matplotlib code that plots the C-alpha trace (Angstrom):
import matplotlib.pyplot as plt

x = [28.1, 26.1, 23.0, 24.8, 26.2, 22.8, 21.1, 23.9, 23.4, 19.8, 20.3, 22.5, 20.3, 17.3, 17.8, 17.6, 13.9, 13.7, 16.4, 14.3, 11.0, 12.7, 14.1, 10.6, 9.1, 11.6, 11.1, 7.3, 7.8, 9.7, 7.4, 4.4, 6.0, 7.2, 3.4, 1.9, 4.3, 3.5, -0.1, 0.0, 2.0, -0.5, -3.5, -2.0, -4.2, -7.4, -10.3, -10.5, -12.5, -15.0, -15.3, -18.5, -20.1, -19.1, -15.6, -15.3, -16.9, -14.8, -11.6, -12.5, -13.6, -10.5, -7.8, -7.9, -4.6, -4.2, -7.2, -6.4, -2.8, -3.4, -6.1, -4.3, -1.5, -3.6, -3.6, 0.2, 0.3, -1.7, 0.2, 3.4, 2.0, 0.7, 4.1, 5.8, 3.5, 3.7, 7.6, 7.3, 5.1, 7.2, 10.3, 8.9, 9.8, 8.8, 5.0, 4.8, 6.1, 3.8, 1.1, 2.2, 2.9, -0.6, -2.2, -0.3, -1.2, -4.9, -4.5, -3.1, -5.9, -8.3, -6.4, -6.6, -10.4, -11.1, -8.6, -10.2, -13.5, -11.9, -10.5, -13.9, -15.6, -12.8, -13.3, -17.1, -16.5, -13.9, -15.9, -19.1, -18.0, -20.0, -23.4, -22.8, -22.0, -25.8, -26.5, -24.8, -26.6, -25.2, -21.7, -21.9, -23.1, -20.3, -17.4, -19.0, -18.4, -14.8, -14.0, -15.3, -13.5, -10.4, -10.8, -11.4, -8.3, -6.2, -7.3, -6.2, -2.9, -2.4, -3.0, -0.7, 2.0, 1.8, 1.7, 4.4, 6.6, 6.6, 7.3, 9.9, 11.7, 11.9, 13.4, 15.8, 14.5, 14.1, 15.9, 14.5, 14.0, 11.4, 9.7, 9.3, 8.2, 5.5, 3.4, 2.7, 2.5, -0.3, -1.9, -2.0, -3.8, -6.2, -7.2, -7.8, -9.9, -12.0, -12.9, -13.8, -17.2, -15.3, -12.6, -15.3, -16.6, -13.0, -11.9, -8.3, -7.5, -6.2, -2.8, -2.8, -3.0, -0.5, 2.1, 1.5, 1.4, 5.0, 6.3, 4.2, 6.3, 9.3, 8.9, 8.0, 11.0, 13.6, 11.9, 12.1, 15.8, 16.4, 14.5, 16.3, 19.7, 18.6, 20.2, 19.1, 19.8, 23.5, 24.9, 27.6, 27.9, 30.1]
y = [-41.7, -39.8, -40.1, -38.7, -35.7, -35.2, -35.1, -32.8, -30.4, -30.3, -29.6, -26.7, -25.3, -25.3, -21.9, -20.1, -20.0, -18.3, -15.8, -14.9, -14.8, -12.3, -10.3, -10.2, -9.0, -6.3, -5.1, -5.3, -3.1, -0.3, -0.5, 0.0, 3.0, 4.5, 4.2, 5.9, 8.7, 9.2, 9.0, 11.5, 13.9, 13.7, 14.1, 17.0, 19.4, 17.2, 17.7, 17.3, 14.8, 17.5, 18.9, 20.0, 18.1, 20.9, 20.8, 17.1, 16.7, 19.9, 18.2, 14.8, 16.7, 18.8, 17.0, 13.8, 12.7, 13.3, 11.3, 8.2, 7.6, 6.7, 4.6, 2.6, 2.3, 0.8, -3.0, -2.9, -1.3, -3.9, -6.7, -5.0, -4.6, -8.2, -9.6, -7.4, -8.7, -12.1, -11.7, -10.5, -13.3, -16.0, -14.6, -15.4, -18.7, -18.7, -19.2, -16.2, -13.9, -15.7, -14.4, -10.9, -11.4, -13.0, -10.0, -7.7, -9.5, -9.3, -5.5, -5.5, -7.4, -4.9, -2.0, -3.6, -4.0, -0.3, 1.4, -0.4, 1.1, 4.6, 3.9, 2.4, 5.5, 7.6, 5.2, 5.8, 9.8, 9.9, 7.4, 9.3, 12.8, 14.6, 12.8, 13.1, 17.0, 17.3, 15.0, 16.9, 14.7, 11.5, 12.9, 14.0, 10.8, 8.9, 11.4, 10.8, 7.1, 7.6, 9.8, 7.1, 4.3, 6.5, 7.0, 3.4, 2.6, 4.6, 1.9, -1.0, 0.8, 1.0, -2.8, -3.7, -1.5, -3.0, -6.8, -6.6, -4.5, -6.7, -9.6, -7.6, -6.7, -10.3, -11.2, -8.2, -6.8, -3.3, -1.6, -1.6, 2.4, 1.8, -1.0, 1.4, 4.2, 1.9, 2.0, 5.9, 5.9, 3.3, 5.3, 8.4, 6.3, 4.7, 8.1, 9.7, 6.7, 7.1, 10.5, 9.3, 11.3, 14.2, 13.6, 13.5, 16.7, 18.4, 18.0, 18.3, 14.4, 13.8, 15.7, 13.1, 10.3, 11.6, 11.4, 7.7, 7.1, 8.5, 6.0, 3.3, 4.3, 4.4, 0.9, -0.6, 1.1, -0.2, -3.7, -3.9, -3.0, -5.8, -8.2, -7.3, -7.7, -11.1, -10.4, -9.1, -5.3, -5.0, -8.1, -7.6, -9.5, -12.7]
z = [-7.9, -10.8, -8.7, -5.7, -7.8, -9.3, -5.9, -4.5, -7.4, -6.8, -3.0, -3.7, -6.2, -4.0, -2.3, -5.8, -5.9, -2.4, -3.4, -6.5, -4.7, -2.2, -4.9, -6.8, -3.5, -2.8, -6.5, -5.8, -2.8, -4.5, -7.5, -5.2, -3.6, -6.9, -8.2, -5.1, -5.4, -9.2, -8.4, -5.7, -7.7, -10.6, -8.2, -6.3, -7.9, -7.6, -5.9, -2.0, -0.1, 0.7, -2.8, -4.1, -7.2, -9.6, -8.6, -9.0, -12.5, -13.9, -12.5, -14.2, -17.4, -17.9, -16.4, -18.3, -18.2, -14.5, -13.8, -16.4, -15.6, -11.9, -12.6, -15.1, -12.9, -10.2, -11.4, -11.4, -8.1, -6.5, -8.2, -6.9, -3.4, -3.0, -4.2, -1.6, 1.3, 0.3, 0.6, 4.1, 5.0, 3.4, 5.3, 8.7, 10.1, 13.6, 14.5, 16.7, 13.9, 11.2, 13.3, 13.0, 9.5, 8.7, 10.4, 8.3, 5.1, 6.2, 6.6, 3.0, 1.7, 3.5, 1.6, -1.8, -1.2, 0.1, -2.3, -5.0, -4.0, -4.2, -7.7, -8.9, -7.8, -9.8, -12.9, -12.9, -12.5, -15.1, -17.7, -17.4, -16.2, -19.0, -18.1, -14.3, -14.8, -15.1, -12.0, -9.0, -6.6, -7.8, -8.1, -4.4, -3.3, -5.2, -3.9, -0.4, -0.8, -2.4, 0.9, 3.3, 1.5, 1.9, 5.4, 6.4, 4.3, 6.7, 9.3, 7.0, 6.2, 10.3, 10.8, 7.8, 9.2, 12.7, 11.4, 8.7, 10.6, 13.6, 11.3, 9.3, 12.6, 13.7, 10.3, 10.6, 7.3, 9.0, 11.9, 15.5, 15.3, 12.4, 14.2, 17.2, 14.8, 13.5, 16.7, 16.6, 13.0, 13.1, 16.2, 13.7, 10.8, 13.2, 14.7, 11.4, 10.3, 13.3, 12.2, 8.6, 8.9, 9.8, 7.1, 4.5, 5.4, 5.1, 8.8, 9.2, 10.0, 6.6, 7.9, 11.2, 8.8, 6.5, 9.5, 9.6, 6.0, 5.5, 8.1, 6.1, 3.2, 4.6, 6.0, 2.5, 1.1, 3.7, 4.0, 0.1, -0.2, 2.3, 0.5, -2.7, -1.2, 0.5, 3.6, 7.0, 8.3, 9.5, 7.9, 5.4, 2.2, 2.3]

ax = plt.figure().add_subplot(projection="3d")
ax.plot(x, y, z, "-o")
ax.set_aspect("equal")
plt.show()
């Protein structure tokens, strides 16, 4: 009888890790979005992708806090981002949905890799801004790499958005309208990424990508809230 009671207790306690994981994933998604918003606010007056070497070095020399804080937040952002993506992936149960979730997770890995390059360039320029001020050609090359990685990152976001949104919609983590909106949003991101060369030279494609990026943030927020609540969209608490 004691053994049976213990077994029954263990069975009942089994779902708790899944709930905890979902809540961690939801928290990670919201932390990720909050970090992105803070970073973009701090970088609002930063140099554009087509900025000249003098403008780039001047910014990183004279706006140290605005440069250092986003760079310091990046490891936290990546950890939170991976937690969110893992939560969506583990929420999928059918093989068809798991395929989409896997594609989205691969997109997340590509985002992390490409945005790491963006941050690596900014770390180098921030750390060596005074020295690099005398090497404009080096700064120009580094900033071009920065812009190229940023542009290609838009394609990775598109892949992550399509894959994760399809999986999340199947698990009712997001409403159907958001799953539909993900397709034109991904198209905007892909289009901007295709024109990365023009983007690096100051083309208007950043605005096109920004449309898709807003939908991406909305997706992460809504999916994260659903994961935190541990119940599908439209389902009320018992």
